[in-house]
Structures are given as C-alpha cells and as structure tokens.
GUTOR-541746 format. One record per residue (C-alpha): x, y, z. Coordinates in steps of 0.05 Angstrom, whole numbers, plus 5000, padded with zeros to 4 digits. Each point is the difference from the previous one (the first is absolute). Example, Ala and Ser with C-alpha at 12.3 -4.5 7.8 and 13.67 -1.06 7.14 Angstrom:
524649105156
502750694987
***
This chain:
268557803992
497150785020
497449915081
491749974990
500950815047
504550234956
496650424939
499149784938
498650274921
496349394973
494050065078
496550614964
500450725018
501150385063
493850335021
500950965013
507249904969
498850634948
496750375052
505449835044
505550034959
497650734960
498650335079
507849905023
504950454999
505149934934
506549825039
494949615041
497749474953
506449944960
503549905067
494749395010
501949854936
507349935010
499949675060
495749384966
505949944960
496749894936
504949954940
496449914915
496549334991
501150214938
508449654993
505050485016
497350035087
501250795001
497550275057
494050354979
499550515048
506250314973
495450014928
495050375031
504850485041
503850154934
493450134954
497350395047
504750485003
502149934933
493250224984
500850735042
492749965004
499249974918
497149484959
501549225023
497849374977
498649345037
500449394957
498449375027
502249294956
494449535009
502749784930
502449325015
505449864933
502149335031
494549584968
502249395063
498750455054
493250464999
501250295070
496550734984
494749534972
499349555061
500350665037
495550434973
495249395000
499449865064
502550765034
498550474951
497450555061
506749895021
503750114931
496750704985
499250335065
507949815003
500250424938
496550575029
503350035074
507250004942
497150474963
497850425068
507749865016
503350364944
495050544990
497249694944
492650124961
500449484942
502049325014
499549354938
499049345036
504649714923
496749214985
501649524939
494849964949
497949365020
497849995074
493650154991
497949665063
504950495029
497350584965
493649935020
500449905082
506250655000
492250334960
495849795058
505650215065
500350764956
491450015001
499549815062
504150595037
498850684973
504550345055
507249764978
502650724987
502849804942
498149824925
501449314979
500249794924
500849314985
506149914937
500749424956
506549864967
501749524947
501649385008
506849674999
505349895060
503150814989
492950345007
501549925080
505850215002
501450735042
501950464941
496849744938
493349945044
500950735011
500649974918
493549644992
496350525046
502650544958
496649674936
507549774967
502749214990
503349725070
506350144997
504950075056
502450635011
507750305026
500550015068
502950505043
494650384999
495149535046
492249984993
499750315068
503050734971
498549924935
494649474985
493750064967
499650624952
506750335029
496149965072
502849755066
496549294995
498849335056
500849464961
498749305040
496749435006
492949835022
502549515046
504050505035
495550635009
495449445028
503649895056
498150785011
493849935033
501249345037
507350595024
495750525021
494249605044
504849625028
505650275008
504249224991
504849814953
500549804926
501449345006
496449594956
501449874918
495849704943
503549384969
497149614936
502949315007
499749614933
503049404968
500949365033
495950095053
492449685033
496550615003
502250674961
498150645007
501050625028
501650055084
501850485048
506849885044
504550295049
505150374976
505949595009
496649304988
504149464986
499349714916
499149405029
492950245043
499250364945
497749404966
497949595058
494750435002
497249914929
500249325011
507049824996
502749704931
496849474958
507449854970
507249835028
503150794997
504650154958
499250815006
497150575023
498650664953
499150525042
498350694974
495749894937
503450084926
505350435029
502249605059
505349485017
499249235001
502949715066
502149235014
495449575025
503950125079
498250635001
493049925033
502950405061
501750654969
495350435020
495650484960
501450675022
502850544960
507050025026
500349245003
497449894926
504950444972
505749655046
498149454968
501450214928
491850074984
494950595025
492250045022
498450224925
492849804984
500649655067
499249244964
502549345033
499649484942
502149305025
504349684943
499249184996
506849624984
498849774934
500950824970
506150164973
501950685024
504750214927
493349954961
495750255062
504950575011
499950274914
491349895017
500650455040
504350584966
496549764930
493550395039
504150485023
502050144918
494050074989
497150405054
505950584986
497450654998
507050044949
502050665016
506049855026
505349574962
502649655063
494249725019
496849984924
506849664971
502549655068
492449574998
500049734939
506749855007
500049555055
494549604983
503949934940
506149695042
495349695039
496549644936
506949824972
500949655056
494749605010
501749864935
506049685002
504850594978
502550305064
506050155006
503750105061
501050724988
491950085006
501049995068
504650625016
496250384932
493449845043
503250385065
502650624954
492650204972
496649865072
505250375023
499350594937
491749935016
500550075068
504050725001
497550354942
492949734981
494250685022
495449505048
499249495044
498249564939
506449954976
504350135054
498049395047
498749414938
507549865009
498249685066
497249434952
506349874975
504250155071
496649575037
498749354957
506549994974
502349935071
495749615028
498549564938
505950084980
500549244973
494950134957
503950434959
505349535009
498049424977
495350364942
506850394974
504849455011
496649474987
495450194946
494449665040
493550205043
501149805066
492949855010
500649694935
492350554982
503550444965
498350094911
504050304956
498250664978
506750294959
503249574939
505850515013
502350685037
498250704981
504350435028
500450804996
506250315034
506149615022
500749635075
504449935037
***
C-alpha cells in the first residue's frame, strides 16, 4: 500500500497548484510531468507528457481542446465518481493545467448521465475557482458501455451517435471538430496538481474491488501491488477463491494461484489481461468459468456500437459458441474456432473494446482448461451450476 508521505488522489486538492503550474515555463512544466512518470490511468498506460507535447505541437498555436473522461463506462468500477466526490477541485485544476500545457481555451468534463452527485461536485468546484484560464463545460454521455470509448465520446460531443472511428488519425492530431484534442481520464488529470506542487512520482492507482470480498469498494493502491494484497485491502475474500477477473468487462480472468501478479500496466499485459477499468473481481469456487465467459461476451455483444464487423459479429459468435458449450452441444473444434475469432477481433476491430475482449478467451482457456474440457468432452458442468440455454447449435459460417 502507498506510504503515508506519498501523494494520494483521494486525500484532497493540492493548494495553489493551478497558479504554480500556470507560472511555470511550458518546458519546465512538461519536464515535471515527465519526471513524475505519469501514465494514462484510463487503461492503456500511455505517458501523459507525450500526449501533451503532441497536442501542443499539432495545434501550432491554433485551436485545441481538452476532454476529461469521467464516464465510468464499467458500472462495477465507479472510479471517476468516487474521485469527483472526494477531490473535485483536484480534477478541475488538473483539467485547467492540461489546457494550459496544450494551449486550449475550451475543455469538457465528460460524465455518465447517472453521475448526478459527481456532476454537482464538479459544478461546485468550477464555480469556486474563477481563475481557471479555460472554459470548462460539463457534457453528458448517452449511457451504455461504448459511450466512454475515446473516439466514440468525441462523436457524442459532436452530436453524433457513440460509435468508434478509424484511427489513425488519433485525437492528438484530429480529435474534436478535427482539431488536436487531449482525451484523458479524470484520474490521470487529477494527478497534475499533485505533480506540479510536490513534484513527486505518480505512484498510486484507483481500483474497484468487487465480488467475493468482505468490503467491496474503491481503493487507492500503489502501482505494482500484488492482486492478493488488493483483495486483502478490501477485507479479504469471503469464499474460497477460484479466479480473479481483472480489467472490467473486457478483462481476462486469472486463476486463484495468480494472487502474486502485480497490478501494473506491463505485468497485467504479460499475464494476458489489461488494467482496463481497474476492476479487480474475486470469483468464488462454484462459478463455472465457461458460463462466466459466455455471460461477459453476451454483455459485450449487447454493448457493441456495431460499426465494425469483427466486433459486431465476433462478440455474438463467441457468445453462441460458449452457450452451446455449456448447453451440452460443444465440439472439440470449438476451441480452435474461439482462438481464431479472438485473433480476428484483436487484429481488425476499430477500438479497444473489440481489441481487448479476446483476453477473456485467452486467459480462461489457458487457466481453466478443465472447465472447457469437461463441458465439451463430458457434456456436463464441472461446478454443476449450468443450465442449458440452447437446444441446438446455431451456425452461420464454416468452422475450422
């Protein structure tokens, strides 16, 4: 867990941070951000200083925008709402500092329509500081998972449907209204006041701990903390552990023995998953992982914006194969077919939604091979919990 002397997002605002940041020479401010090691907390972990420099360079003194993403697309991981409730002043100051860094005069705080308390906290913080140096508008997304995707939210701000767009060009070169745009999570931007005042490393991460734990909730942990220690922070598990789902709806499910995996961008990627929405969910013994994977893909199929075929068709097809497997209709060839579908989604989907979803397949097929084998070969559920939902397979294309 973080040392008591280390800066923490949930401890409140850093007084005087905005004035200090605005008084610094641009290169000095960027150098401070670079030394902090601040990487995007929205899941990808891209260094923030590189985004700031790219947007400023591409704007070349012209119009640029900042969009602070506080949408909380994953309903099980209300990180932005928690942060705004605890430290809205930090978030607003961070948006203003980012706008100063890229030369933007307009910024948006993008929230979920149901985040009424977070919106009220942000409005109070904006009203309390009349010297922001940037006009910050609060914009509401449409609801649904895809409303928080980077390019889809730009479409919403342009009064269009929340659908992913082809990249490149990336928002840093052509974003909102085709102008250079910094799109960053509110958690990332909330670090800027702490970095500007204390010149410390951005060493913690908000995480939502859910599932079979004693005290579910949002916690702030040091990047690199082991998954087992994160579960302990939430009071420990209240049932025998079967797996750990990391990264939200598109994240992978690791086996119970993986409690030593470090909660870090690179370590999670090496384990086959990703940070995603930073949800760590404890899955108890008695859960059928094939059924769980099918449930996740059914959710993704429903939430897909459907603009690209790999995601639109892939999520639905994977759902059908997994449902067939736990309905006693599985075939040995299904495993190869699932692998091929996952590869296709990862290679050709337009956005991270479809690109990262195959981590569910890769991790569960690797870590819970017996659950798949028993369903497919023995035609029964290893946990004796699955009820058939299909009486026959529904096939629309040739399988391997």
